[in-house]
N, CA, C and O of each residue as an XYZ file, in Angstrom:
152
protein
N      93.692    -96.739    -29.618
C      92.501    -97.722    -29.923
C      91.375    -97.395    -31.161
O      90.795    -98.107    -31.981
N      91.375    -96.165    -30.907
C      90.464    -95.630    -32.196
C      90.833    -95.774    -33.282
O      89.930    -95.981    -34.092
N      92.208    -95.744    -33.809
C      92.714    -95.916    -34.948
C      92.495    -97.288    -35.529
O      92.239    -97.461    -36.721
N      92.616    -98.379    -34.535
C      92.552    -99.981    -34.866
C      90.787   -100.049    -35.644
O      90.473   -100.574    -36.713
N      89.893    -99.315    -34.644
C      88.715    -99.539    -35.351
C      88.279    -98.240    -36.254
O      88.206    -97.103    -35.787
N      87.992    -98.595    -37.663
C      87.735    -97.325    -38.375
C      86.390    -96.740    -37.972
O      85.605    -97.447    -37.339
N      86.059    -95.413    -38.320
C      84.594    -94.846    -38.030
C      83.782    -95.635    -39.084
O      82.651    -95.870    -38.659
N      83.965    -96.026    -40.093
C      83.137    -96.428    -41.024
C      82.270    -97.734    -40.344
O      81.040    -97.754    -40.304
N      83.109    -98.773    -39.842
C      82.305    -99.948    -39.571
C      81.449    -99.500    -38.230
O      80.328    -99.989    -38.084
N      81.985    -98.542    -37.217
C      81.427    -97.941    -36.085
C      80.088    -97.410    -36.377
O      79.051    -97.657    -35.762
N      80.252    -96.635    -37.415
C      78.875    -95.875    -37.943
C      77.952    -96.853    -38.096
O      76.813    -96.736    -37.644
N      78.381    -97.947    -38.776
C      77.433    -98.957    -39.504
C      76.553    -99.901    -38.296
O      75.392   -100.301    -38.388
N      77.362   -100.068    -37.343
C      76.698   -100.733    -36.351
C      75.734    -99.856    -35.618
O      74.611   -100.280    -35.347
N      76.209    -98.374    -35.206
C      75.388    -97.668    -34.684
C      74.126    -97.314    -35.528
O      73.138    -96.976    -34.877
N      74.024    -97.342    -36.840
C      72.953    -97.273    -37.502
C      72.203    -98.509    -37.553
O      70.994    -98.483    -37.784
N      72.828    -99.588    -37.355
C      71.872   -100.756    -37.212
C      71.302   -100.929    -35.922
O      70.300   -101.619    -35.734
N      71.970   -100.266    -34.948
C      71.245   -100.418    -33.567
C      70.005    -99.423    -33.398
O      69.043    -99.363    -34.164
N      70.209    -98.647    -32.236
C      68.915    -97.837    -31.862
C      68.418    -96.846    -33.326
O      67.278    -96.679    -33.758
N      69.668    -96.323    -33.833
C      69.715    -95.398    -34.796
C      68.944    -95.517    -36.082
O      68.186    -94.700    -36.605
N      69.302    -96.701    -36.469
C      68.403    -97.329    -37.704
C      67.162    -97.861    -37.397
O      66.270    -97.880    -38.245
N      66.984    -98.349    -36.137
C      65.490    -98.891    -35.789
C      64.813    -97.843    -35.871
O      63.772    -97.905    -36.526
N      65.158    -96.692    -35.297
C      64.243    -95.571    -35.047
C      64.378    -94.545    -36.102
O      63.585    -93.605    -36.057
N      65.415    -94.586    -37.212
C      65.565    -93.864    -38.261
C      65.213    -94.379    -39.623
O      64.311    -93.955    -40.346
N      65.999    -95.293    -39.856
C      65.847    -95.918    -41.334
C      64.720    -96.896    -41.134
O      64.058    -97.190    -42.130
N      64.409    -97.456    -39.933
C      63.137    -98.394    -40.179
C      61.840    -97.655    -40.053
O      60.754    -98.173    -40.317
N      62.013    -96.314    -39.602
C      60.642    -95.346    -39.217
C      60.328    -94.810    -40.520
O      59.133    -94.902    -40.802
N      61.285    -94.115    -41.652
C      60.891    -93.380    -42.597
C      60.040    -93.954    -43.682
O      59.110    -93.404    -44.271
N      60.647    -95.465    -43.883
C      60.206    -96.417    -45.031
C      58.592    -96.991    -44.443
O      57.595    -97.106    -45.155
N      58.661    -97.238    -43.259
C      57.299    -97.681    -42.582
C      56.189    -96.504    -42.393
O      55.048    -96.485    -42.856
N      56.690    -95.750    -41.770
C      55.679    -94.236    -41.262
C      56.840    -93.227    -41.292
O      57.748    -93.189    -40.462
N      56.657    -92.206    -42.627
C      57.421    -91.270    -42.696
C      56.931    -90.247    -41.566
O      57.847    -89.540    -41.147
N      55.791    -90.040    -41.038
C      55.252    -89.199    -40.131
C      55.906    -89.360    -39.053
O      56.286    -88.370    -38.428
N      56.208    -90.819    -38.553
C      57.040    -90.949    -37.225
C      58.211    -90.129    -37.045
O      58.449    -89.536    -35.992
N      59.031    -90.089    -38.191
C      60.306    -89.519    -38.219
C      60.119    -88.089    -38.018
O      60.953    -87.393    -37.440
N      59.024    -87.650    -38.495
C      58.758    -86.243    -38.123
C      58.612    -85.687    -36.727
O      59.074    -84.664    -36.221
N      57.779    -86.721    -36.207
C      57.642    -86.890    -34.564
C      58.775    -86.950    -33.824
O      58.743    -86.679    -32.623
N      59.709    -87.248    -34.342
C      61.161    -87.514    -33.653
C      61.026    -88.732    -32.958
O      61.752    -88.887    -31.975
N      60.159    -89.720    -33.307
C      60.054    -91.091    -32.718
C      60.856    -92.174    -33.735
O      60.901    -93.370    -33.450
């Protein structure tokens, strides 16, 4: 099953989910928040 879905698209979805919202969305908006871990 894992072979059918490559890790590339799976990681992209993870980044778009909570990871990106708390990681990518925070650094550009508030670099300080990223250091806080929020």
